C-alpha positions in Angstrom: -43.6 61.3 -140.8 -47.2 62.4 -140.1 -50.4 61.4 -141.9 -53.4 63.6 -142.7 -56.6 63.2 -144.7 -58.3 65.6 -147.0 -62.0 66.4 -147.2 -62.4 64.3 -150.3 -60.7 61.4 -148.7 -63.1 61.5 -145.7 -66.1 61.6 -147.9 -65.3 59.0 -150.5 -61.9 57.5 -149.7 -60.6 58.1 -153.2 -59.0 60.8 -155.3 -60.8 62.2 -158.3 -58.7 59.8 -160.5 -59.9 56.8 -158.5 -56.6 56.2 -156.8 -56.1 56.2 -153.1 -54.2 59.2 -151.7 -50.8 58.6 -150.0 -51.3 57.4 -146.5 -54.9 56.2 -147.1 -55.6 52.5 -146.9 -59.3 51.6 -146.9 -60.1 48.7 -144.5 -56.7 47.2 -144.5 -53.2 47.9 -143.2 -50.8 50.7 -143.9 -47.1 50.2 -144.5 -46.5 49.9 -140.8 -48.9 46.9 -140.6 -51.4 48.9 -138.6 -55.1 48.4 -139.1 -56.9 51.2 -140.9 -60.6 52.0 -141.3 -61.0 53.7 -144.6 -60.9 57.3 -143.4 -58.3 57.9 -140.8 -54.8 56.5 -141.1 -53.8 54.6 -138.0 -50.1 53.9 -137.5 -47.0 55.3 -135.9 -44.8 58.2 -136.9 -41.0 58.2 -136.6 -41.3 58.8 -132.9 -43.7 55.8 -132.4 -46.6 58.1 -131.8 -50.0 56.8 -132.9 -51.7 58.9 -135.6 -55.4 59.2 -136.4 -55.8 60.9 -139.7 -55.6 64.5 -138.4 -52.2 66.3 -138.5 -50.7 64.4 -135.6 -47.0 64.1 -135.0 -44.1 66.0 -133.4 -42.5 69.3 -133.9 -38.8 70.0 -134.1 -38.5 69.9 -130.3 -40.0 66.4 -130.2 -43.4 67.6 -128.8 -46.6 66.0 -130.1 -48.6 68.2 -132.4 -52.3 68.1 -133.4 -54.2 69.8 -136.2 -57.7 69.5 -137.4 -58.8 67.9 -140.6 -61.0 69.2 -143.4 -64.1 68.4 -141.4 -63.5 71.4 -139.1 -65.7 73.5 -141.3 -68.2 75.8 -139.5 -71.8 74.6 -139.6 -72.9 77.8 -141.4 -70.9 76.6 -144.5 -72.4 73.1 -144.3 -75.8 71.9 -145.4 -78.5 72.7 -142.7 -79.7 69.9 -140.5 -82.7 69.3 -138.3 -81.7 67.2 -135.3 -84.4 65.9 -133.0 -83.4 64.2 -129.7 -86.5 64.9 -127.6 -87.9 61.5 -128.4 -86.4 58.9 -130.8 -83.3 60.4 -132.5 -84.2 61.8 -135.9 -81.8 63.7 -138.2 -82.9 65.2 -141.5 -81.5 67.5 -144.1 -83.2 68.9 -147.2 -86.2 66.8 -146.6 -84.2 63.5 -146.4 -83.5 61.2 -143.5 -79.9 61.5 -142.4 -80.1 59.4 -139.2 -77.3 56.9 -138.8 -78.4 53.3 -138.6 -75.5 51.5 -136.9 -76.4 51.2 -133.2 -72.9 52.0 -131.8 -72.5 54.9 -134.2 -75.8 56.3 -133.0 -74.7 56.0 -129.4 -71.5 57.8 -130.3 -73.5 60.5 -132.0 -75.8 60.9 -129.0 -72.7 61.4 -126.8 -71.4 64.1 -129.1 -74.8 65.8 -129.3 -74.9 66.0 -125.5 -71.9 68.4 -125.8 -72.5 69.9 -129.2 -69.9 72.5 -130.1 -67.6 71.2 -127.3 -64.8 68.8 -127.5 -65.6 65.3 -126.1 -62.5 63.4 -125.0 -62.0 59.9 -126.4 -61.7 58.5 -122.9 -65.2 60.0 -122.1 -66.6 58.3 -125.2 -65.0 55.0 -124.2 -66.6 55.2 -120.7 -70.0 56.1 -122.3 -70.0 53.3 -124.8 -68.6 50.5 -122.7 -69.2 51.6 -119.1 -65.8 50.7 -117.6 -65.3 47.5 -119.7 -63.8 48.6 -123.0 -62.4 46.2 -125.6 -58.7 46.0 -126.1 -58.7 48.2 -129.2 -61.3 50.7 -127.9 -59.7 53.8 -129.4 -59.5 52.2 -132.9 -63.1 51.0 -132.5 -64.2 54.6 -131.7 -62.4 55.7 -134.9 -64.5 53.1 -136.8 -67.7 54.5 -135.4 -66.6 58.0 -136.4 -66.0 56.7 -139.9 -69.5 55.2 -140.0 -70.9 58.6 -138.9 -69.0 60.4 -141.6 -70.1 58.0 -144.2 -73.5 59.3 -145.3 -76.5 57.0 -145.7 -77.0 55.6 -149.2 -80.3 57.3 -149.5 -78.8 60.7 -148.8 -77.2 61.2 -152.1 -73.7 61.0 -150.7 -73.6 64.1 -148.6 -75.3 66.2 -146.0 -75.3 63.9 -143.0 -74.3 64.7 -139.4 -70.8 63.2 -140.1 -70.0 66.3 -142.0 -70.1 68.2 -138.7 -67.9 65.8 -136.7 -64.4 67.2 -136.2 -61.3 65.4 -135.0 -59.7 67.3 -132.1 -56.6 66.5 -130.0 -57.7 63.5 -127.9 -61.3 63.6 -128.9 -64.0 64.8 -131.3 -66.5 67.6 -131.6 -69.8 68.1 -133.5 -70.6 71.6 -134.8 -74.2 72.7 -134.9 -76.0 76.0 -135.6 -78.3 77.4 -132.8 -81.5 76.4 -134.6 -80.5 72.9 -135.6 -81.1 71.0 -132.3 -84.6 70.7 -130.9 -83.3 70.6 -127.3 -81.9 74.2 -127.7 -85.2 75.3 -129.1 -87.0 73.9 -126.1 -84.6 75.6 -123.7 -85.1 78.9 -125.4 -88.9 78.5 -125.1 -88.5 77.7 -121.4 -86.3 80.7 -120.7 -88.6 83.0 -122.5 -91.7 81.6 -120.7 -90.0 82.1 -117.3 -89.2 85.7 -118.2 -92.8 86.3 -119.3 -94.2 84.8 -116.1 -91.9 86.9 -114.0 -93.0 90.0 -115.9 -96.7 89.2 -115.1 -97.6 87.9 -118.6 -99.0 84.3 -118.0 -100.8 84.3 -121.4 -97.6 84.6 -123.3 -95.8 82.2 -121.0 -98.5 79.5 -121.4 -98.4 79.9 -125.2 -94.6 79.7 -125.3 -94.5 76.7 -123.0 -97.0 74.8 -125.2 -94.7 75.4 -128.2 -91.8 74.1 -126.2 -93.5 71.1 -124.9 -94.8 70.2 -128.4 -91.2 69.5 -129.4 -91.2 66.4 -127.2 -92.2 63.1 -128.9 -91.4 60.8 -126.0 -88.4 60.3 -123.7 -85.2 62.0 -124.9 -83.0 59.6 -126.9 -85.8 57.1 -126.6 -84.3 54.6 -129.1 -80.7 54.9 -127.9 -79.1 52.5 -125.5 -77.7 54.7 -122.7 -74.4 54.7 -121.0 -73.8 56.4 -117.6 -73.4 59.9 -118.9 -76.4 59.7 -121.4 -78.6 58.1 -118.7 -77.8 61.0 -116.3 -78.5 63.6 -119.0 -81.8 61.9 -120.0 -82.9 62.1 -116.4 -82.1 65.8 -116.3 -84.0 66.4 -119.5 -87.0 64.5 -118.1 -86.8 66.8 -115.1 -86.7 69.9 -117.3 -89.7 68.6 -119.3 -91.6 68.1 -116.0 -90.6 71.5 -114.8 -91.9 73.1 -118.0 -95.2 71.3 -117.6 -95.4 72.5 -114.0 -94.7 76.0 -115.2 -97.4 75.8 -117.9 -100.0 74.6 -115.4 -99.0 77.5 -113.1 -99.5 79.9 -116.0 -102.9 78.4 -116.7 -103.9 78.7 -113.0 -103.0 82.4 -113.0 -105.3 82.8 -116.0 -108.2 81.2 -114.1 -108.3 78.0 -116.2 -108.7 75.8 -113.1 -111.9 74.0 -114.4 -110.2 72.8 -117.6 -107.1 71.8 -115.7 -108.8 69.3 -113.4 -108.7 66.3 -115.7 -105.1 66.9 -116.7 -104.0 67.4 -113.1 -105.8 64.2 -112.0 -103.8 62.3 -114.6 -100.5 64.0 -113.7 -100.9 63.2 -110.0 -101.7 59.6 -110.9 -98.6 59.4 -113.1 -96.4 61.1 -110.6 -97.8 60.2 -107.1 -94.9 61.6 -105.2 -94.8 65.0 -107.1 -95.8 67.6 -104.5 -96.0 70.4 -107.2 -98.7 68.6 -109.2 -100.6 67.7 -105.9 -100.5 71.4 -104.8 -101.7 72.5 -108.2 -104.6 70.0 -108.2 -105.5 71.1 -104.7 -105.7 74.7 -105.8 -107.6 74.0 -109.0 -110.1 71.8 -107.1 -110.6 74.4 -104.4 -111.2 77.1 -106.9 -113.6 74.8 -108.7 -115.7 74.4 -105.6 -114.3 70.9 -104.8 -112.8 71.2 -101.4 -113.3 67.5 -100.7 -111.2 66.7 -103.8 -108.5 69.1 -102.6 -108.3 67.5 -99.2 -108.4 64.0 -100.6 -105.5 64.9 -102.9 -103.4 65.9 -99.8 -104.4 62.8 -98.0 -103.4 60.6 -100.9 -100.1 62.4 -101.3 -99.4 62.0 -97.6 -100.1 58.2 -97.8 -97.8 57.8 -100.8 -94.9 59.8 -99.2 -95.2 57.9 -95.9 -95.5 54.5 -97.5 -92.8 55.0 -100.1 -90.3 57.3 -98.5 -91.2 57.5 -94.8 -91.6 61.3 -94.8 -94.5 63.7 -94.3 -95.6 66.3 -97.0 -93.6 69.5 -97.0 -94.5 72.5 -94.7 -95.9 74.3 -97.8 -98.3 71.5 -98.6 -99.4 71.3 -95.0 -100.0 75.0 -95.0 -102.0 74.7 -98.2 -104.1 72.0 -96.5 -104.8 74.3 -93.6 -105.7 77.1 -96.0 -108.2 74.8 -97.8 -109.7 73.8 -94.5 -110.0 77.4 -93.3 -111.2 78.7 -96.8 -108.4 81.2 -96.7 -109.1 84.2 -99.0 -105.6 84.1 -100.3 -106.5 81.0 -102.4 -109.3 82.7 -104.3 -108.8 84.1 -107.8 -110.2 87.6 -108.0 -112.6 88.1 -110.9 -111.0 89.6 -113.9 -107.5 89.3 -112.5 -104.8 86.7 -112.7 -103.4 85.3 -109.5 -100.0 86.4 -108.4 -97.1 84.0 -108.1 -97.3 83.8 -104.3 -100.9 82.5 -104.5 -100.3 79.9 -107.2 -97.0 78.6 -105.8 -98.0 78.8 -102.1 -97.5 75.1 -101.7 -94.8 74.5 -104.3 -92.0 72.4 -102.8 -89.5 73.1 -105.5 -88.3 75.7 -107.9 -89.0 75.2 -111.6 -86.8 72.5 -113.2 -86.1 70.9 -109.8 -83.4 73.4 -108.8 -83.1 74.4 -105.1 -85.0 77.5 -104.2 -83.2 80.6 -103.2 -85.4 81.6 -100.2 -84.0 81.2 -96.7 -85.3 78.3 -94.8 -86.1 79.0 -91.1 -87.3 75.8 -89.4 -86.3 76.4 -85.8 -89.1 75.6 -83.3 -90.5 78.5 -81.2 -88.3 79.6 -78.4 -89.5 79.0 -74.8 -90.9 82.2 -73.2 -90.3 81.1 -69.6 -86.8 79.8 -70.2 -84.7 79.9 -67.0 -81.1 79.3 -66.1 -78.5 77.3 -68.0 -76.5 80.4 -68.7 -73.1 78.6 -68.6 -74.2 75.8 -70.9 -75.8 78.3 -73.3 -72.6 80.3 -73.5 -70.5 77.2 -74.2 -72.9 76.1 -77.0 -72.9 79.5 -78.7 -69.2 80.0 -78.3 -68.3 76.6 -79.9 -70.8 77.1 -82.7 -69.5 80.5 -83.6 -65.8 79.6 -83.2 -65.4 78.6 -86.9 -63.4 75.6 -88.2 -59.7 75.4 -88.7 -58.9 77.4 -91.8 -57.0 74.4 -93.2 -60.0 72.1 -92.8 -63.4 72.0 -94.5 -65.8 70.8 -91.8 -68.7 72.3 -89.9 -68.6 73.1 -86.2 -70.4 70.4 -84.2 -71.7 70.8 -80.7 -73.2 67.8 -78.9 -75.7 68.7 -76.1 -75.9 65.6 -74.0 -78.2 64.7 -71.1 -80.8 62.3 -69.8 -84.5 62.3 -70.8 -86.2 65.4 -69.4 -83.0 67.3 -68.7 -84.1 70.1 -71.1 -81.6 69.4 -73.9 -84.0 70.4 -76.7 -85.2 73.5 -75.0 -81.6 74.7 -74.3 -80.5 73.8 -77.8 -83.4 75.7 -79.5 -82.7 78.7 -77.3 -79.0 78.6 -78.4 -80.1 78.2 -82.0 -82.2 81.3 -81.9 -79.3 83.2 -80.4 -77.1 82.0 -83.3 -79.6 82.7 -86.2 -78.0 85.9 -87.4 -74.7 84.2 -87.7 -76.1 81.6 -90.2 -78.0 83.6 -92.6 -78.4 81.0 -95.4 -80.8 78.9 -93.4 -81.7 77.1 -90.2 -82.9 73.5 -90.3 -84.5 71.4 -87.6 -84.5 67.6 -87.9 -86.1 65.1 -85.4 -84.1 61.9 -85.3 -86.8 59.8 -83.6 -90.4 59.4 -84.9 -93.6 59.5 -82.9 -93.2 55.8 -82.0 -89.7 56.5 -80.6 -88.0 54.7 -83.5 -84.7 56.1 -84.8 -85.2 58.0 -88.1 -83.4 56.4 -91.0 -80.6 58.9 -92.1 -81.7 58.4 -95.8 -85.2 59.5 -94.9 -83.9 62.5 -93.0 -81.7 63.5 -95.9 -84.6 63.2 -98.4 -86.6 65.5 -96.1 -83.7 68.0 -96.0 -83.3 67.9 -99.8 -87.0 68.2 -100.3 -87.1 71.3 -98.1 -84.3 73.0 -100.2 -86.4 72.4 -103.4 -85.3 69.1 -104.8 -87.9 66.6 -106.0 -87.9 63.6 -103.7 -89.0 61.1 -106.3 -85.9 61.9 -108.4 -83.4 61.4 -105.5 -81.3 58.3 -105.2 -82.0 55.7 -102.6 -78.5 55.2 -101.2 -77.7 57.3 -98.1 -74.1 57.9 -99.3 -75.4 59.5 -102.6 -78.0 61.6 -100.7 -75.3 62.8 -98.3 -73.0 63.8 -101.2 -75.9 65.8 -102.8 -76.5 67.6 -99.5 -72.8 68.3 -98.9 -72.4 69.7 -102.4 -75.4 72.0 -102.0 -74.3 73.2 -98.6 -70.5 73.6 -99.1 -70.5 77.3 -99.7 -73.5 78.2 -97.5 -73.7 79.3 -93.9 -76.2 77.0 -92.3 -77.3 76.0 -88.8 -78.6 72.5 -88.3 -80.4 71.3 -85.2 -80.4 67.5 -85.1 -82.7 66.6 -82.2 -82.5 63.3 -80.2 -79.8 61.4 -82.1 -79.6 57.7 -81.5 -75.9 57.5 -82.3 -73.1 58.9 -84.4 -74.0 56.8 -87.4 -77.3 58.7 -87.6 -75.6 62.1 -87.5 -72.5 61.7 -89.8 -74.5 61.5 -93.1 -76.4 64.7 -92.2 -73.3 66.9 -91.7 -73.2 69.8 -94.2 -70.1 70.4 -96.4 -67.7 73.3 -95.9 -66.6 75.1 -92.8 -69.3 77.9 -92.8 -72.0 75.8 -91.0 -72.6 74.6 -87.5 -74.5 71.6 -86.2 -76.2 71.3 -82.8 -76.9 67.7 -81.9 -79.0 66.7 -78.9 -78.8 63.1 -77.6 -79.4 61.0 -74.5 -76.3 58.9 -75.3 -72.7 59.9 -75.8 -71.7 60.4 -79.5 -68.1 59.2 -80.1 -66.8 59.4 -83.6 -68.1 62.9 -84.6 -64.9 64.7 -85.7 -64.0 67.8 -83.7 -67.3 67.8 -81.8 -67.6 69.8 -78.5 -69.6 68.2 -75.8 -71.9 70.2 -73.5 -73.4 68.1 -70.6 -76.7 69.0 -69.0 -77.0 67.8 -65.4 -79.6 68.7 -62.9 -80.7 72.3 -62.7 -79.3 74.6 -60.1 -81.8 74.7 -57.2 -82.3 78.5 -57.5 -82.9 78.2 -61.2 -85.4 75.3 -60.7 -87.3 77.3 -58.1 -87.4 80.3 -60.5 -88.9 78.0 -63.2 -91.5 76.7 -60.7 -92.4 80.3 -59.9 -92.7 81.3 -63.5 -95.3 78.5 -64.0 -97.2 78.6 -60.7 -96.8 82.3 -59.8 -94.1 84.2 -58.1 -96.3 85.1 -55.1 -97.3 81.6 -54.3 -93.8 80.2 -54.5 -92.3 83.2 -52.7 -94.6 82.6 -49.8 -92.9 79.3 -49.0 -89.4 79.2 -50.6 -88.4 76.2 -48.4 -91.3 74.1 -49.6 -90.5 75.2 -53.2 -86.9 74.0 -52.8 -88.1 70.7 -51.3 -90.5 70.3 -54.3 -87.8 70.7 -56.9 -85.5 68.4 -54.9 -88.1 65.7 -55.0 -88.1 66.0 -58.9 -84.3 65.5 -58.8 -84.0 69.1 -60.1 -84.8 67.7 -63.5 -86.4 70.3 -65.9 -89.2 68.0 -67.0 -90.2 67.2 -63.4 -90.0 70.8 -62.3 -92.2 71.9 -65.2 -94.7 69.2 -64.4 -94.8 70.2 -60.8 -95.3 73.9 -61.8 -98.1 73.0 -64.1 -99.8 70.9 -61.5 -99.6 73.7 -59.0 -100.9 76.2 -61.5 -103.9 73.9 -62.2 -104.6 73.6 -58.4 -105.0 77.2 -57.1 -106.4 75.8 -53.8 -103.0 74.1 -53.0 -100.1 75.7 -51.3 -96.5 74.9 -52.3 -96.2 73.1 -49.0 -99.2 70.9 -49.8 -97.7 70.0 -53.2 -94.4 69.0 -51.6 -96.3 66.8 -49.1 -98.1 65.1 -52.0 -94.8 64.4 -53.8 -93.0 63.1 -50.8 -94.2 59.5 -50.9 -92.2 57.7 -53.6 -95.0 55.4 -54.7 -97.2 58.5 -55.4 -94.7 60.9 -57.0 -94.8 59.8 -60.6 -98.6 59.7 -60.6 -98.8 63.2 -59.1 -96.3 64.6 -61.7 -98.0 62.7 -64.6 -101.5 64.1 -64.2 -100.9 67.3 -66.1 -100.1 67.9 -69.7 -96.7 66.4 -69.5 -96.3 62.6 -69.5 -93.4 62.3 -67.1 -93.7 58.6 -66.7 -94.0 57.9 -70.4 -91.0 60.1 -71.3 -88.7 58.6 -68.7 -89.9 55.0 -69.3 -89.1 55.6 -73.0 -85.5 56.5 -72.0 -85.2 53.2 -70.1 -86.8 51.3 -73.0 -83.9 52.4 -75.3 -81.4 50.5 -73.2 -80.2 47.1 -74.3 -82.0 44.3 -72.4 -79.0 43.4 -70.1 -78.4 47.1 -69.2 -82.1 47.6 -68.5 -82.1 44.7 -66.1 -78.9 46.0 -64.4 -80.6 49.4 -64.0 -83.6 47.7 -62.3 -81.3 45.9 -59.9 -79.4 49.0 -59.0 -82.7 50.9 -58.5 -84.0 48.3 -56.1 -81.2 49.3 -53.7 -82.9 52.7 -53.2 -81.7 56.3 -53.4 -78.3 55.6 -51.7 -75.4 56.5 -54.0 -73.1 53.6 -54.9 -69.5 53.0 -55.9 -68.3 50.2 -58.2 -67.9 47.5 -55.4 -71.4 48.2 -54.2 -72.7 48.0 -57.7 -70.9 44.6 -58.2 -72.6 43.2 -55.1 -76.0 44.4 -56.3 -75.5 42.9 -59.8 -73.8 39.7 -58.5 -70.7 40.1 -60.6 -67.1 41.0 -60.3 -66.0 44.7 -60.1 -64.5 44.6 -63.7 -67.9 43.5 -65.2 -69.8 46.0 -62.9 -67.6 48.8 -64.0 -68.4 48.0 -67.7 -72.1 48.0 -67.0 -72.1 51.2 -65.0 -70.1 52.8 -67.8 -72.8 52.0 -70.3 -75.5 53.3 -68.0 -73.5 56.5 -67.6 -73.2 56.8 -71.4 -77.0 56.6 -71.6 -77.4 59.2 -68.8 -79.5 56.9 -66.7 -76.7 57.0 -64.1 -74.8 60.1 -63.2 -71.7 61.0 -61.1 -72.5 62.0 -57.6 -69.0 62.5 -56.3 -65.6 62.5 -57.9 -62.3 63.6 -56.5 -58.7 62.8 -57.4 -57.5 59.8 -55.5 -60.9 58.9 -54.2 -63.4 56.4 -55.5 -66.1 57.8 -57.8 -69.6 57.6 -56.4 -72.6 57.3 -58.7 -76.4 57.7 -58.4 -79.5 57.1 -60.5 -81.4 60.3 -61.2 -84.4 60.5 -58.8 -87.2 60.2 -61.4 -85.3 57.6 -63.4 -84.8 55.6 -60.3 -88.6 55.7 -59.5 -89.4 54.6 -63.1 -86.9 51.7 -62.9 -88.3 50.6 -59.6 -91.9 50.7 -61.0 -90.8 48.5 -63.9 -88.9 46.1 -61.7 -92.0 45.7 -59.4 -94.2 45.0 -62.5 -91.6 42.5 -63.7 -91.5 40.8 -60.3 -95.3 40.5 -60.3 -95.2 39.0 -63.8 -92.6 36.5 -62.5 -94.7 35.6 -59.5 -97.8 35.0 -61.6 -95.7 32.9 -64.0 -94.3 30.8 -61.1 -97.8 30.2 -59.8 -99.0 29.2 -63.2 -96.0 26.8 -63.6 -96.7 25.2 -60.2 -100.4 24.7 -61.0 -99.8 23.5 -64.5 -101.7 26.3 -66.1 -100.4 26.8 -69.6 -99.0 30.2 -70.6 -101.6 32.1 -72.7 -100.7 32.9 -76.3 -99.0 36.2 -76.7 -97.9 36.4 -73.0 -94.3 37.3 -72.5 -92.0 34.6 -71.2 -90.5 35.0 -67.7 -87.3 37.2 -68.1 -84.0 35.9 -66.8 -81.1 38.1 -65.8 -78.4 35.9 -67.4 -75.6 38.3 -68.3 -75.3 42.0 -68.4 -72.2 41.6 -70.5 -74.0 40.0 -73.5 -74.9 43.3 -75.1 -72.9 46.5 -75.2 -75.9 48.7 -76.0 
């Protein structure tokens, strides 16, 4: 047997003669002893299936059947309502308040209104109302709240409330509304119309329409409703839409030349939303057009301070370009008399599309290619081939190529050249992310992700804080796009993994001074010393082919003294170019003494000593001391037994240490053959840097010993004397 309820039963719970209809038991139990709630019969049919008032039972084949009750009427046949959710929830009909008063019934109604004219499953409502901790009789409690909705307020004259629109569906409920009954839909129509007007070059109509739409807001959406997870997410989206409409209205006013009257409003908006780049850009433009360049530049400065302090990122490239345009008084910022500004002018600095959605324009962030690039043909071919090879069709992962090498080996230059060769194969965008800051500190992956998401048009201040959530957003956006990411100077795989795009259409080029285990399917391309002929060609491109060609033997000696390292060769070439009175032979003679070489190479625009010392500084303390010990032995290559003697440890421990130094590319393989012992060496310039540091350390130790012998106390802030206790204490 199945149970159903008629329209009169739902509205009043009684028949016209005052008796209860068969199967209806108000607030009691039915003949099965099951609790009822006055409107829907809850019990079991002959197949032990629970029923909920709608036609709900089994057909002749034993399959469960569902029907709709008398509340399935179309809204056009019901009394018109006015439902306002853009602020505190208010529902009225025929001039009377129809807003439910019971708190949980109001929350249920809010959940239904989020999906008006769509079925909402009971399980979804349970999650929304109790957030993963439902009561034991959650479904029956939901039915009670539906009953409370369907019961009109006493002041409503017994009819015309939102409960009339609530339908019972299989496994859920639906509220039926007409297009003009919900203020949210009115706002969305105004916004769509304004966008179209603005696109058609009619900012006057767009501004007027947006003002009408924004006037519908009376506060935060559902301001008086306690929110569950779904409602909270939707409220955030609506706040974003409201902010996007406001940005669009300001843009329309700027096109109309209303910059003077916008100044006060934009000052308040930037104060209320200090991380919003759109409002900052609009205030900069309005201030510039109002003759207040100082205000425009101060706005940029304040935004930069807020972004750096709060999120650890710089303003977007568009904001930086706008700042330069203000400094240079670019004519493109001016509003021609009697004309409205075009969209390119007003939104020149806009970091995001309206409503916070990612922009459609292609992002091309690759650094400029190197005009005097020389050599590395084999390495370039391997990088390009791996990046273009495509993933396994059964997998959904990007191609990853690790370009590995020591400081100054030319990793970034080679990778940028490869990226330019690959551009046409990744037409949806090319990104470049530096993974160390100016102080040589590793970039937080969350900060890098926020920068990426900001660049694609998402508002940074609305993004989550957790790196996992940021990574999910980026993967979701990138999954069907063909992107090329260059991740420069990675500190380790844990920094790279969150930045990988979704799908198999993209490629990621990673440069690093350390090996990167744990990146799935990654191909490794090692950059060792340059071939001597290539290094000489690079020297000639910098200093002049005639000068270098006049003494090729001296040129080969010069590049040999730099260890054939790209950074050293470039520094030598720039030094020679800056000294036209020198011959190549004279330069080679000046570089020959080891104690002068770093100073000679560091006097140009390239800080060779600083770059290479930074590489040594990234080592763990025990490994740094081990490198100093090995460097003191001079330029002679060494095997593991020799390293063990220099480090005063057994060969097993020495092999571990040398392995870690090899992983950091401050030691390289000099000779390796099957059946023979592997021979290692420290790259020439790294060795000189390590020797310099070891000598400075020895001087500090000598001074400390003298101070200790004389009883002179150590000055405050002076470092303690380092002790080489154990190179095994840190794995680096």
